mmCIF file as Biopython writes it, N, C-alpha, C and O atoms, coordinates in Angstrom:
data_model
#
loop_
_atom_site.group_PDB
_atom_site.id
_atom_site.type_symbol
_atom_site.label_atom_id
_atom_site.label_alt_id
_atom_site.label_comp_id
_atom_site.label_asym_id
_atom_site.label_entity_id
_atom_site.label_seq_id
_atom_site.pdbx_PDB_ins_code
_atom_site.Cartn_x
_atom_site.Cartn_y
_atom_site.Cartn_z
_atom_site.occupancy
_atom_site.B_iso_or_equiv
_atom_site.auth_seq_id
_atom_site.auth_asym_id
_atom_site.pdbx_PDB_model_num
ATOM 1   N N  . MET A ? 1  ? 0.471   -14.950 74.194 1.0 0.0 1  A 1 
ATOM 2   C CA . MET A ? 1  ? 0.136   -14.355 72.924 1.0 0.0 1  A 1 
ATOM 3   C C  . MET A ? 1  ? 0.952   -15.002 71.817 1.0 0.0 1  A 1 
ATOM 4   O O  . MET A ? 1  ? 2.126   -15.322 72.000 1.0 0.0 1  A 1 
ATOM 5   N N  . SER A ? 2  ? 0.323   -15.191 70.676 1.0 0.0 2  A 1 
ATOM 6   C CA . SER A ? 2  ? 1.049   -15.782 69.560 1.0 0.0 2  A 1 
ATOM 7   C C  . SER A ? 2  ? 1.585   -14.677 68.661 1.0 0.0 2  A 1 
ATOM 8   O O  . SER A ? 2  ? 0.973   -13.619 68.510 1.0 0.0 2  A 1 
ATOM 9   N N  . LYS A ? 3  ? 2.709   -14.941 68.087 1.0 0.0 3  A 1 
ATOM 10  C CA . LYS A ? 3  ? 3.330   -13.993 67.176 1.0 0.0 3  A 1 
ATOM 11  C C  . LYS A ? 3  ? 2.947   -14.374 65.746 1.0 0.0 3  A 1 
ATOM 12  O O  . LYS A ? 3  ? 3.025   -15.544 65.373 1.0 0.0 3  A 1 
ATOM 13  N N  . GLU A ? 4  ? 2.538   -13.397 64.956 1.0 0.0 4  A 1 
ATOM 14  C CA . GLU A ? 4  ? 2.119   -13.655 63.582 1.0 0.0 4  A 1 
ATOM 15  C C  . GLU A ? 4  ? 3.314   -14.100 62.745 1.0 0.0 4  A 1 
ATOM 16  O O  . GLU A ? 4  ? 4.378   -13.482 62.790 1.0 0.0 4  A 1 
ATOM 17  N N  . LYS A ? 5  ? 3.131   -15.176 61.984 1.0 0.0 5  A 1 
ATOM 18  C CA . LYS A ? 5  ? 4.200   -15.688 61.135 1.0 0.0 5  A 1 
ATOM 19  C C  . LYS A ? 5  ? 4.508   -14.699 60.021 1.0 0.0 5  A 1 
ATOM 20  O O  . LYS A ? 5  ? 3.615   -14.054 59.472 1.0 0.0 5  A 1 
ATOM 21  N N  . GLY A ? 6  ? 5.779   -14.597 59.705 1.0 0.0 6  A 1 
ATOM 22  C CA . GLY A ? 6  ? 6.196   -13.789 58.576 1.0 0.0 6  A 1 
ATOM 23  C C  . GLY A ? 6  ? 6.241   -12.297 58.837 1.0 0.0 6  A 1 
ATOM 24  O O  . GLY A ? 6  ? 6.544   -11.531 57.922 1.0 0.0 6  A 1 
ATOM 25  N N  . SER A ? 7  ? 5.955   -11.864 60.032 1.0 0.0 7  A 1 
ATOM 26  C CA . SER A ? 7  ? 5.966   -10.443 60.328 1.0 0.0 7  A 1 
ATOM 27  C C  . SER A ? 7  ? 7.396   -9.942  60.451 1.0 0.0 7  A 1 
ATOM 28  O O  . SER A ? 7  ? 8.202   -10.509 61.189 1.0 0.0 7  A 1 
ATOM 29  N N  . THR A ? 8  ? 7.698   -8.891  59.734 1.0 0.0 8  A 1 
ATOM 30  C CA . THR A ? 8  ? 9.038   -8.325  59.794 1.0 0.0 8  A 1 
ATOM 31  C C  . THR A ? 8  ? 9.015   -6.879  60.265 1.0 0.0 8  A 1 
ATOM 32  O O  . THR A ? 8  ? 10.029  -6.184  60.191 1.0 0.0 8  A 1 
ATOM 33  N N  . THR A ? 9  ? 7.867   -6.424  60.746 1.0 0.0 9  A 1 
ATOM 34  C CA . THR A ? 9  ? 7.794   -5.046  61.203 1.0 0.0 9  A 1 
ATOM 35  C C  . THR A ? 9  ? 8.404   -4.905  62.580 1.0 0.0 9  A 1 
ATOM 36  O O  . THR A ? 9  ? 8.361   -5.829  63.393 1.0 0.0 9  A 1 
ATOM 37  N N  . ARG A ? 10 ? 8.973   -3.739  62.832 1.0 0.0 10 A 1 
ATOM 38  C CA . ARG A ? 10 ? 9.587   -3.439  64.116 1.0 0.0 10 A 1 
ATOM 39  C C  . ARG A ? 10 ? 9.136   -2.057  64.552 1.0 0.0 10 A 1 
ATOM 40  O O  . ARG A ? 10 ? 8.777   -1.224  63.720 1.0 0.0 10 A 1 
ATOM 41  N N  . PRO A ? 11 ? 9.153   -1.813  65.856 1.0 0.0 11 A 1 
ATOM 42  C CA . PRO A ? 11 ? 8.862   -0.454  66.317 1.0 0.0 11 A 1 
ATOM 43  C C  . PRO A ? 11 ? 9.907   0.505   65.752 1.0 0.0 11 A 1 
ATOM 44  O O  . PRO A ? 11 ? 11.083  0.160   65.641 1.0 0.0 11 A 1 
ATOM 45  N N  . VAL A ? 12 ? 9.474   1.686   65.405 1.0 0.0 12 A 1 
ATOM 46  C CA . VAL A ? 12 ? 10.379  2.676   64.839 1.0 0.0 12 A 1 
ATOM 47  C C  . VAL A ? 12 ? 10.543  3.816   65.821 1.0 0.0 12 A 1 
ATOM 48  O O  . VAL A ? 12 ? 9.564   4.377   66.312 1.0 0.0 12 A 1 
ATOM 49  N N  . GLU A ? 13 ? 11.784  4.151   66.100 1.0 0.0 13 A 1 
ATOM 50  C CA . GLU A ? 13 ? 12.044  5.296   66.956 1.0 0.0 13 A 1 
ATOM 51  C C  . GLU A ? 13 ? 11.866  6.553   66.125 1.0 0.0 13 A 1 
ATOM 52  O O  . GLU A ? 13 ? 12.364  6.641   65.002 1.0 0.0 13 A 1 
ATOM 53  N N  . HIS A ? 14 ? 11.158  7.521   66.676 1.0 0.0 14 A 1 
ATOM 54  C CA . HIS A ? 14 ? 10.923  8.771   65.973 1.0 0.0 14 A 1 
ATOM 55  C C  . HIS A ? 14 ? 11.969  9.792   66.395 1.0 0.0 14 A 1 
ATOM 56  O O  . HIS A ? 14 ? 12.074  10.137  67.572 1.0 0.0 14 A 1 
ATOM 57  N N  . ASP A ? 15 ? 12.723  10.260  65.449 1.0 0.0 15 A 1 
ATOM 58  C CA . ASP A ? 15 ? 13.639  11.356  65.718 1.0 0.0 15 A 1 
ATOM 59  C C  . ASP A ? 15 ? 13.681  12.251  64.492 1.0 0.0 15 A 1 
ATOM 60  O O  . ASP A ? 15 ? 13.335  11.830  63.389 1.0 0.0 15 A 1 
ATOM 61  N N  . LYS A ? 16 ? 14.100  13.471  64.693 1.0 0.0 16 A 1 
ATOM 62  C CA . LYS A ? 16 ? 14.039  14.470  63.626 1.0 0.0 16 A 1 
ATOM 63  C C  . LYS A ? 16 ? 14.966  14.161  62.463 1.0 0.0 16 A 1 
ATOM 64  O O  . LYS A ? 16 ? 14.621  14.465  61.321 1.0 0.0 16 A 1 
ATOM 65  N N  . LYS A ? 17 ? 16.123  13.571  62.705 1.0 0.0 17 A 1 
ATOM 66  C CA . LYS A ? 17 ? 17.052  13.348  61.607 1.0 0.0 17 A 1 
ATOM 67  C C  . LYS A ? 17 ? 16.592  12.242  60.655 1.0 0.0 17 A 1 
ATOM 68  O O  . LYS A ? 17 ? 17.109  12.153  59.541 1.0 0.0 17 A 1 
ATOM 69  N N  . HIS A ? 18 ? 15.636  11.397  61.058 1.0 0.0 18 A 1 
ATOM 70  C CA . HIS A ? 18 ? 15.114  10.350  60.187 1.0 0.0 18 A 1 
ATOM 71  C C  . HIS A ? 18 ? 13.664  10.608  59.776 1.0 0.0 18 A 1 
ATOM 72  O O  . HIS A ? 18 ? 12.989  9.704   59.282 1.0 0.0 18 A 1 
ATOM 73  N N  . ALA A ? 19 ? 13.192  11.818  59.973 1.0 0.0 19 A 1 
ATOM 74  C CA . ALA A ? 19 ? 11.795  12.152  59.675 1.0 0.0 19 A 1 
ATOM 75  C C  . ALA A ? 19 ? 11.459  11.946  58.198 1.0 0.0 19 A 1 
ATOM 76  O O  . ALA A ? 19 ? 10.310  11.649  57.872 1.0 0.0 19 A 1 
ATOM 77  N N  . HIS A ? 20 ? 12.427  12.097  57.303 1.0 0.0 20 A 1 
ATOM 78  C CA . HIS A ? 20 ? 12.163  11.924  55.875 1.0 0.0 20 A 1 
ATOM 79  C C  . HIS A ? 20 ? 11.852  10.473  55.509 1.0 0.0 20 A 1 
ATOM 80  O O  . HIS A ? 20 ? 11.329  10.231  54.421 1.0 0.0 20 A 1 
ATOM 81  N N  . ASN A ? 21 ? 12.146  9.514   56.356 1.0 0.0 21 A 1 
ATOM 82  C CA . ASN A ? 21 ? 11.893  8.095   56.086 1.0 0.0 21 A 1 
ATOM 83  C C  . ASN A ? 21 ? 10.531  7.620   56.583 1.0 0.0 21 A 1 
ATOM 84  O O  . ASN A ? 21 ? 10.164  6.467   56.356 1.0 0.0 21 A 1 
ATOM 85  N N  . VAL A ? 22 ? 9.787   8.473   57.248 1.0 0.0 22 A 1 
ATOM 86  C CA . VAL A ? 22 ? 8.532   8.059   57.876 1.0 0.0 22 A 1 
ATOM 87  C C  . VAL A ? 22 ? 7.559   7.475   56.861 1.0 0.0 22 A 1 
ATOM 88  O O  . VAL A ? 22 ? 6.918   6.466   57.156 1.0 0.0 22 A 1 
ATOM 89  N N  . GLY A ? 23 ? 7.424   8.063   55.685 1.0 0.0 23 A 1 
ATOM 90  C CA . GLY A ? 23 ? 6.503   7.554   54.673 1.0 0.0 23 A 1 
ATOM 91  C C  . GLY A ? 23 ? 6.818   6.131   54.263 1.0 0.0 23 A 1 
ATOM 92  O O  . GLY A ? 23 ? 5.908   5.327   54.063 1.0 0.0 23 A 1 
ATOM 93  N N  . HIS A ? 24 ? 8.072   5.816   54.139 1.0 0.0 24 A 1 
ATOM 94  C CA . HIS A ? 24 ? 8.476   4.465   53.766 1.0 0.0 24 A 1 
ATOM 95  C C  . HIS A ? 24 ? 8.177   3.474   54.874 1.0 0.0 24 A 1 
ATOM 96  O O  . HIS A ? 24 ? 7.794   2.337   54.597 1.0 0.0 24 A 1 
ATOM 97  N N  . VAL A ? 25 ? 8.341   3.877   56.106 1.0 0.0 25 A 1 
ATOM 98  C CA . VAL A ? 25 ? 8.071   2.999   57.241 1.0 0.0 25 A 1 
ATOM 99  C C  . VAL A ? 25 ? 6.596   2.642   57.278 1.0 0.0 25 A 1 
ATOM 100 O O  . VAL A ? 25 ? 6.250   1.487   57.528 1.0 0.0 25 A 1 
ATOM 101 N N  . VAL A ? 26 ? 5.726   3.599   57.036 1.0 0.0 26 A 1 
ATOM 102 C CA . VAL A ? 26 ? 4.288   3.357   57.064 1.0 0.0 26 A 1 
ATOM 103 C C  . VAL A ? 26 ? 3.892   2.357   55.989 1.0 0.0 26 A 1 
ATOM 104 O O  . VAL A ? 26 ? 3.081   1.469   56.252 1.0 0.0 26 A 1 
ATOM 105 N N  . VAL A ? 27 ? 4.436   2.474   54.798 1.0 0.0 27 A 1 
ATOM 106 C CA . VAL A ? 27 ? 4.113   1.559   53.706 1.0 0.0 27 A 1 
ATOM 107 C C  . VAL A ? 27 ? 4.493   0.135   54.076 1.0 0.0 27 A 1 
ATOM 108 O O  . VAL A ? 27 ? 3.714   -0.793  53.855 1.0 0.0 27 A 1 
ATOM 109 N N  . HIS A ? 28 ? 5.675   -0.045  54.634 1.0 0.0 28 A 1 
ATOM 110 C CA . HIS A ? 28 ? 6.132   -1.384  54.983 1.0 0.0 28 A 1 
ATOM 111 C C  . HIS A ? 28 ? 5.427   -1.929  56.220 1.0 0.0 28 A 1 
ATOM 112 O O  . HIS A ? 28 ? 5.392   -3.142  56.423 1.0 0.0 28 A 1 
ATOM 113 N N  . ALA A ? 29 ? 4.877   -1.065  57.035 1.0 0.0 29 A 1 
ATOM 114 C CA . ALA A ? 29 ? 4.228   -1.498  58.268 1.0 0.0 29 A 1 
ATOM 115 C C  . ALA A ? 29 ? 2.748   -1.814  58.060 1.0 0.0 29 A 1 
ATOM 116 O O  . ALA A ? 29 ? 2.083   -2.250  59.000 1.0 0.0 29 A 1 
ATOM 117 N N  . THR A ? 30 ? 2.215   -1.607  56.858 1.0 0.0 30 A 1 
ATOM 118 C CA . THR A ? 30 ? 0.796   -1.842  56.617 1.0 0.0 30 A 1 
ATOM 119 C C  . THR A ? 30 ? 0.593   -2.818  55.459 1.0 0.0 30 A 1 
ATOM 120 O O  . THR A ? 30 ? 0.093   -2.428  54.404 1.0 0.0 30 A 1 
ATOM 121 N N  . PRO A ? 31 ? 0.972   -4.073  55.646 1.0 0.0 31 A 1 
ATOM 122 C CA . PRO A ? 31 ? 0.766   -5.043  54.574 1.0 0.0 31 A 1 
ATOM 123 C C  . PRO A ? 31 ? -0.720  -5.317  54.364 1.0 0.0 31 A 1 
ATOM 124 O O  . PRO A ? 31 ? -1.529  -5.165  55.280 1.0 0.0 31 A 1 
ATOM 125 N N  . VAL A ? 32 ? -1.059  -5.716  53.166 1.0 0.0 32 A 1 
ATOM 126 C CA . VAL A ? 32 ? -2.445  -6.051  52.859 1.0 0.0 32 A 1 
ATOM 127 C C  . VAL A ? 32 ? -2.769  -7.392  53.510 1.0 0.0 32 A 1 
ATOM 128 O O  . VAL A ? 32 ? -1.998  -8.345  53.395 1.0 0.0 32 A 1 
ATOM 129 N N  . CYS A ? 33 ? -3.894  -7.463  54.185 1.0 0.0 33 A 1 
ATOM 130 C CA . CYS A ? 33 ? -4.342  -8.664  54.890 1.0 0.0 33 A 1 
ATOM 131 C C  . CYS A ? 33 ? -4.559  -9.824  53.907 1.0 0.0 33 A 1 
ATOM 132 O O  . CYS A ? 33 ? -5.112  -9.634  52.824 1.0 0.0 33 A 1 
ATOM 133 N N  . THR A ? 34 ? -4.122  -11.008 54.292 1.0 0.0 34 A 1 
ATOM 134 C CA . THR A ? 34 ? -4.263  -12.171 53.405 1.0 0.0 34 A 1 
ATOM 135 C C  . THR A ? 34 ? -5.723  -12.495 53.096 1.0 0.0 34 A 1 
ATOM 136 O O  . THR A ? 34 ? -6.026  -13.018 52.023 1.0 0.0 34 A 1 
ATOM 137 N N  . GLU A ? 35 ? -6.618  -12.193 54.016 1.0 0.0 35 A 1 
ATOM 138 C CA . GLU A ? 35 ? -8.041  -12.446 53.758 1.0 0.0 35 A 1 
ATOM 139 C C  . GLU A ? 35 ? -8.551  -11.551 52.630 1.0 0.0 35 A 1 
ATOM 140 O O  . GLU A ? 35 ? -9.332  -11.994 51.788 1.0 0.0 35 A 1 
ATOM 141 N N  . ILE A ? 36 ? -8.113  -10.307 52.613 1.0 0.0 36 A 1 
ATOM 142 C CA . ILE A ? 36 ? -8.523  -9.378  51.561 1.0 0.0 36 A 1 
ATOM 143 C C  . ILE A ? 36 ? -7.917  -9.795  50.225 1.0 0.0 36 A 1 
ATOM 144 O O  . ILE A ? 36 ? -8.580  -9.722  49.190 1.0 0.0 36 A 1 
ATOM 145 N N  . ILE A ? 37 ? -6.665  -10.229 50.246 1.0 0.0 37 A 1 
ATOM 146 C CA . ILE A ? 37 ? -6.017  -10.711 49.018 1.0 0.0 37 A 1 
ATOM 147 C C  . ILE A ? 37 ? -6.769  -11.921 48.482 1.0 0.0 37 A 1 
ATOM 148 O O  . ILE A ? 37 ? -6.999  -12.031 47.278 1.0 0.0 37 A 1 
ATOM 149 N N  . SER A ? 38 ? -7.149  -12.823 49.374 1.0 0.0 38 A 1 
ATOM 150 C CA . SER A ? 38 ? -7.881  -14.023 48.981 1.0 0.0 38 A 1 
ATOM 151 C C  . SER A ? 38 ? -9.203  -13.671 48.313 1.0 0.0 38 A 1 
ATOM 152 O O  . SER A ? 38 ? -9.568  -14.264 47.298 1.0 0.0 38 A 1 
ATOM 153 N N  . GLU A ? 39 ? -9.921  -12.706 48.881 1.0 0.0 39 A 1 
ATOM 154 C CA . GLU A ? 39 ? -11.197 -12.285 48.304 1.0 0.0 39 A 1 
ATOM 155 C C  . GLU A ? 39 ? -11.000 -11.691 46.912 1.0 0.0 39 A 1 
ATOM 156 O O  . GLU A ? 39 ? -11.762 -11.985 45.991 1.0 0.0 39 A 1 
ATOM 157 N N  . ARG A ? 40 ? -9.972  -10.851 46.764 1.0 0.0 40 A 1 
ATOM 158 C CA . ARG A ? 40 ? -9.711  -10.236 45.460 1.0 0.0 40 A 1 
ATOM 159 C C  . ARG A ? 40 ? -9.285  -11.292 44.442 1.0 0.0 40 A 1 
ATOM 160 O O  . ARG A ? 40 ? -9.713  -11.248 43.288 1.0 0.0 40 A 1 
ATOM 161 N N  . ALA A ? 41 ? -8.450  -12.234 44.858 1.0 0.0 41 A 1 
ATOM 162 C CA . ALA A ? 41 ? -8.010  -13.305 43.958 1.0 0.0 41 A 1 
ATOM 163 C C  . ALA A ? 41 ? -9.209  -14.127 43.490 1.0 0.0 41 A 1 
ATOM 164 O O  . ALA A ? 41 ? -9.269  -14.533 42.329 1.0 0.0 41 A 1 
ATOM 165 N N  . TYR A ? 42 ? -10.161 -14.371 44.385 1.0 0.0 42 A 1 
ATOM 166 C CA . TYR A ? 42 ? -11.355 -15.125 44.002 1.0 0.0 42 A 1 
ATOM 167 C C  . TYR A ? 42 ? -12.201 -14.330 43.008 1.0 0.0 42 A 1 
ATOM 168 O O  . TYR A ? 42 ? -12.776 -14.904 42.083 1.0 0.0 42 A 1 
ATOM 169 N N  . GLN A ? 43 ? -12.277 -13.016 43.195 1.0 0.0 43 A 1 
ATOM 170 C CA . GLN A ? 43 ? -12.990 -12.173 42.235 1.0 0.0 43 A 1 
ATOM 171 C C  . GLN A ? 43 ? -12.346 -12.257 40.853 1.0 0.0 43 A 1 
ATOM 172 O O  . GLN A ? 43 ? -13.043 -12.319 39.839 1.0 0.0 43 A 1 
ATOM 173 N N  . LEU A ? 44 ? -11.023 -12.258 40.819 1.0 0.0 44 A 1 
ATOM 174 C CA . LEU A ? 44 ? -10.314 -12.383 39.541 1.0 0.0 44 A 1 
ATOM 175 C C  . LEU A ? 44 ? -10.602 -13.739 38.894 1.0 0.0 44 A 1 
ATOM 176 O O  . LEU A ? 44 ? -10.793 -13.826 37.681 1.0 0.0 44 A 1 
ATOM 177 N N  . PHE A ? 45 ? -10.633 -14.786 39.706 1.0 0.0 45 A 1 
ATOM 178 C CA . PHE A ? 45 ? -10.971 -16.137 39.247 1.0 0.0 45 A 1 
ATOM 179 C C  . PHE A ? 45 ? -12.368 -16.148 38.614 1.0 0.0 45 A 1 
ATOM 180 O O  . PHE A ? 45 ? -12.566 -16.724 37.544 1.0 0.0 45 A 1 
ATOM 181 N N  . GLU A ? 46 ? -13.327 -15.511 39.282 1.0 0.0 46 A 1 
ATOM 182 C CA . GLU A ? 46 ? -14.696 -15.465 38.765 1.0 0.0 46 A 1 
ATOM 183 C C  . GLU A ? 46 ? -14.781 -14.663 37.468 1.0 0.0 46 A 1 
ATOM 184 O O  . GLU A ? 46 ? -15.483 -15.059 36.538 1.0 0.0 46 A 1 
ATOM 185 N N  . ARG A ? 47 ? -14.071 -13.538 37.404 1.0 0.0 47 A 1 
ATOM 186 C CA . ARG A ? 47 ? -14.082 -12.710 36.187 1.0 0.0 47 A 1 
ATOM 187 C C  . ARG A ? 47 ? -13.535 -13.463 34.979 1.0 0.0 47 A 1 
ATOM 188 O O  . ARG A ? 47 ? -13.934 -13.205 33.844 1.0 0.0 47 A 1 
ATOM 189 N N  . ARG A ? 48 ? -12.628 -14.386 35.228 1.0 0.0 48 A 1 
ATOM 190 C CA . ARG A ? 48 ? -12.026 -15.184 34.164 1.0 0.0 48 A 1 
ATOM 191 C C  . ARG A ? 48 ? -12.923 -16.358 33.788 1.0 0.0 48 A 1 
ATOM 192 O O  . ARG A ? 48 ? -12.548 -17.158 32.931 1.0 0.0 48 A 1 
ATOM 193 N N  . GLY A ? 49 ? -14.078 -16.483 34.394 1.0 0.0 49 A 1 
ATOM 194 C CA . GLY A ? 49 ? -15.004 -17.564 34.071 1.0 0.0 49 A 1 
ATOM 195 C C  . GLY A ? 49 ? -14.774 -18.819 34.879 1.0 0.0 49 A 1 
ATOM 196 O O  . GLY A ? 49 ? -15.148 -19.907 34.440 1.0 0.0 49 A 1 
ATOM 197 N N  . CYS A ? 50 ? -14.166 -18.700 36.051 1.0 0.0 50 A 1 
ATOM 198 C CA . CYS A ? 50 ? -13.901 -19.821 36.964 1.0 0.0 50 A 1 
ATOM 199 C C  . CYS A ? 50 ? -13.019 -20.895 36.327 1.0 0.0 50 A 1 
ATOM 200 O O  . CYS A ? 50 ? -13.172 -22.085 36.601 1.0 0.0 50 A 1 
ATOM 201 N N  . VAL A ? 51 ? -12.095 -20.452 35.472 1.0 0.0 51 A 1 
ATOM 202 C CA . VAL A ? 51 ? -11.142 -21.370 34.854 1.0 0.0 51 A 1 
ATOM 203 C C  . VAL A ? 51 ? -10.029 -21.641 35.857 1.0 0.0 51 A 1 
ATOM 204 O O  . VAL A ? 51 ? -9.390  -20.711 36.348 1.0 0.0 51 A 1 
ATOM 205 N N  . HIS A ? 52 ? -9.797  -22.913 36.161 1.0 0.0 52 A 1 
ATOM 206 C CA . HIS A ? 52 ? -8.780  -23.298 37.139 1.0 0.0 52 A 1 
ATOM 207 C C  . HIS A ? 52 ? -7.378  -23.259 36.534 1.0 0.0 52 A 1 
ATOM 208 O O  . HIS A ? 52 ? -7.210  -23.273 35.315 1.0 0.0 52 A 1 
ATOM 209 N N  . GLY A ? 53 ? -6.379  -23.211 37.414 1.0 0.0 53 A 1 
ATOM 210 C CA . GLY A ? 53 ? -4.990  -23.272 36.980 1.0 0.0 53 A 1 
ATOM 211 C C  . GLY A ? 53 ? -4.261  -21.940 37.006 1.0 0.0 53 A 1 
ATOM 212 O O  . GLY A ? 53 ? -3.089  -21.871 36.635 1.0 0.0 53 A 1 
ATOM 213 N N  . PHE A ? 54 ? -4.933  -20.886 37.437 1.0 0.0 54 A 1 
ATOM 214 C CA . PHE A ? 54 ? -4.318  -19.565 37.479 1.0 0.0 54 A 1 
ATOM 215 C C  . PHE A ? 54 ? -4.304  -18.998 38.897 1.0 0.0 54 A 1 
ATOM 216 O O  . PHE A ? 54 ? -4.241  -17.783 39.083 1.0 0.0 54 A 1 
ATOM 217 N N  . ASP A ? 55 ? -4.363  -19.874 39.889 1.0 0.0 55 A 1 
ATOM 218 C CA . ASP A ? 55 ? -4.483  -19.425 41.271 1.0 0.0 55 A 1 
ATOM 219 C C  . ASP A ? 55 ? -3.303  -18.577 41.727 1.0 0.0 55 A 1 
ATOM 220 O O  . ASP A ? 55 ? -3.498  -17.569 42.406 1.0 0.0 55 A 1 
ATOM 221 N N  . VAL A ? 56 ? -2.096  -18.960 41.370 1.0 0.0 56 A 1 
ATOM 222 C CA . VAL A ? 56 ? -0.921  -18.190 41.791 1.0 0.0 56 A 1 
ATOM 223 C C  . VAL A ? 56 ? -0.929  -16.821 41.118 1.0 0.0 56 A 1 
ATOM 224 O O  . VAL A ? 56 ? -0.660  -15.805 41.759 1.0 0.0 56 A 1 
ATOM 225 N N  . GLN A ? 57 ? -1.237  -16.801 39.826 1.0 0.0 57 A 1 
ATOM 226 C CA . GLN A ? 57 ? -1.282  -15.522 39.118 1.0 0.0 57 A 1 
ATOM 227 C C  . GLN A ? 57 ? -2.384  -14.631 39.675 1.0 0.0 57 A 1 
ATOM 228 O O  . GLN A ? 57 ? -2.189  -13.424 39.813 1.0 0.0 57 A 1 
ATOM 229 N N  . ASP A ? 58 ? -3.544  -15.210 39.999 1.0 0.0 58 A 1 
ATOM 230 C CA . ASP A ? 58 ? -4.629  -14.433 40.602 1.0 0.0 58 A 1 
ATOM 231 C C  . ASP A ? 58 ? -4.184  -13.834 41.929 1.0 0.0 58 A 1 
ATOM 232 O O  . ASP A ? 58 ? -4.478  -12.674 42.219 1.0 0.0 58 A 1 
ATOM 233 N N  . TRP A ? 59 ? -3.477  -14.620 42.735 1.0 0.0 59 A 1 
ATOM 234 C CA . TRP A ? 59 ? -3.003  -14.147 44.038 1.0 0.0 59 A 1 
ATOM 235 C C  . TRP A ? 59 ? -2.024  -12.984 43.849 1.0 0.0 59 A 1 
ATOM 236 O O  . TRP A ? 59 ? -2.137  -11.955 44.515 1.0 0.0 59 A 1 
ATOM 237 N N  . LEU A ? 60 ? -1.072  -13.156 42.944 1.0 0.0 60 A 1 
ATOM 238 C CA . LEU A ? 60 ? -0.077  -12.109 42.710 1.0 0.0 60 A 1 
ATOM 239 C C  . LEU A ? 60 ? -0.723  -10.843 42.148 1.0 0.0 60 A 1 
ATOM 240 O O  . LEU A ? 60 ? -0.365  -9.733  42.543 1.0 0.0 60 A 1 
ATOM 241 N N  . ASP A ? 61 ? -1.667  -11.008 41.234 1.0 0.0 61 A 1 
ATOM 242 C CA . ASP A ? 61 ? -2.378  -9.855  40.679 1.0 0.0 61 A 1 
ATOM 243 C C  . ASP A ? 61 ? -3.188  -9.145  41.761 1.0 0.0 61 A 1 
ATOM 244 O O  . ASP A ? 61 ? -3.233  -7.916  41.803 1.0 0.0 61 A 1 
ATOM 245 N N  . ALA A ? 62 ? -3.823  -9.918  42.630 1.0 0.0 62 A 1 
ATOM 246 C CA . ALA A ? 62 ? -4.604  -9.336  43.724 1.0 0.0 62 A 1 
ATOM 247 C C  . ALA A ? 62 ? -3.699  -8.548  44.665 1.0 0.0 62 A 1 
ATOM 248 O O  . ALA A ? 62 ? -4.039  -7.434  45.063 1.0 0.0 62 A 1 
ATOM 249 N N  . GLU A ? 63 ? -2.549  -9.117  45.024 1.0 0.0 63 A 1 
ATOM 250 C CA . GLU A ? 63 ? -1.589  -8.403  45.881 1.0 0.0 63 A 1 
ATOM 251 C C  . GLU A ? 63 ? -1.160  -7.090  45.240 1.0 0.0 63 A 1 
ATOM 252 O O  . GLU A ? 63 ? -1.117  -6.049  45.897 1.0 0.0 63 A 1 
ATOM 253 N N  . LYS A ? 64 ? -0.847  -7.152  43.961 1.0 0.0 64 A 1 
ATOM 254 C CA . LYS A ? 64 ? -0.389  -5.960  43.248 1.0 0.0 64 A 1 
ATOM 255 C C  . LYS A ? 64 ? -1.476  -4.889  43.219 1.0 0.0 64 A 1 
ATOM 256 O O  . LYS A ? 64 ? -1.210  -3.724  43.511 1.0 0.0 64 A 1 
ATOM 257 N N  . GLN A ? 65 ? -2.692  -5.280  42.869 1.0 0.0 65 A 1 
ATOM 258 C CA . GLN A ? 65 ? -3.799  -4.328  42.797 1.0 0.0 65 A 1 
ATOM 259 C C  . GLN A ? 65 ? -4.057  -3.675  44.149 1.0 0.0 65 A 1 
ATOM 260 O O  . GLN A ? 65 ? -4.196  -2.455  44.240 1.0 0.0 65 A 1 
ATOM 261 N N  . LEU A ? 66 ? -4.121  -4.488  45.193 1.0 0.0 66 A 1 
ATOM 262 C CA . LEU A ? 66 ? -4.429  -3.963  46.519 1.0 0.0 66 A 1 
ATOM 263 C C  . LEU A ? 66 ? -3.309  -3.084  47.060 1.0 0.0 66 A 1 
ATOM 264 O O  . LEU A ? 66 ? -3.577  -2.082  47.723 1.0 0.0 66 A 1 
ATOM 265 N N  . THR A ? 67 ? -2.081  -3.439  46.793 1.0 0.0 67 A 1 
ATOM 266 C CA . THR A ? 67 ? -0.956  -2.612  47.229 1.0 0.0 67 A 1 
ATOM 267 C C  . THR A ? 67 ? -0.986  -1.271  46.518 1.0 0.0 67 A 1 
ATOM 268 O O  . THR A ? 67 ? -0.766  -0.231  47.140 1.0 0.0 67 A 1 
ATOM 269 N N  . GLU A ? 68 ? -1.258  -1.286  45.212 1.0 0.0 68 A 1 
ATOM 270 C CA . GLU A ? 68 ? -1.361  -0.032  44.463 1.0 0.0 68 A 1 
ATOM 271 C C  . GLU A ? 68 ? -2.503  0.828   44.996 1.0 0.0 68 A 1 
ATOM 272 O O  . GLU A ? 68 ? -2.356  2.044   45.113 1.0 0.0 68 A 1 
ATOM 273 N N  . GLU A ? 69 ? -3.633  0.214   45.320 1.0 0.0 69 A 1 
ATOM 274 C CA . GLU A ? 69 ? -4.761  0.954   45.878 1.0 0.0 69 A 1 
ATOM 275 C C  . GLU A ? 69 ? -4.397  1.554   47.230 1.0 0.0 69 A 1 
ATOM 276 O O  . GLU A ? 69 ? -4.799  2.675   47.543 1.0 0.0 69 A 1 
ATOM 277 N N  . LEU A ? 70 ? -3.646  0.818   48.023 1.0 0.0 70 A 1 
ATOM 278 C CA . LEU A ? 70 ? -3.235  1.289   49.342 1.0 0.0 70 A 1 
ATOM 279 C C  . LEU A ? 70 ? -2.308  2.494   49.223 1.0 0.0 70 A 1 
ATOM 280 O O  . LEU A ? 70 ? -2.390  3.425   50.025 1.0 0.0 70 A 1 
ATOM 281 N N  . LEU A ? 71 ? -1.433  2.479   48.229 1.0 0.0 71 A 1 
ATOM 282 C CA . LEU A ? 71 ? -0.464  3.558   48.056 1.0 0.0 71 A 1 
ATOM 283 C C  . LEU A ? 71 ? -1.075  4.802   47.427 1.0 0.0 71 A 1 
ATOM 284 O O  . LEU A ? 71 ? -0.519  5.893   47.561 1.0 0.0 71 A 1 
ATOM 285 N N  . ASN A ? 72 ? -2.199  4.662   46.750 1.0 0.0 72 A 1 
ATOM 286 C CA . ASN A ? 72 ? -2.832  5.823   46.093 1.0 0.0 72 A 1 
ATOM 287 C C  . ASN A ? 72 ? -3.839  6.478   46.953 1.0 0.0 72 A 1 
ATOM 288 O O  . ASN A ? 72 ? -4.453  7.463   46.544 1.0 0.0 72 A 1 
#
């Protein structure tokens, strides 16, 4: 089996004294898929009229939008 690059998630032991941290663990354990980010970034590119040169900003904006949607 191959290990996914860049993964920093670890199994979390569940115990009562750390129960208040569970919400934070879930957020960090569910990153937005790069394929979904790519699709959103392309949508942003199209909305801007397919003007080149903003690929990094589109990617960052897509990550931000999708993360906010995930948290809401």
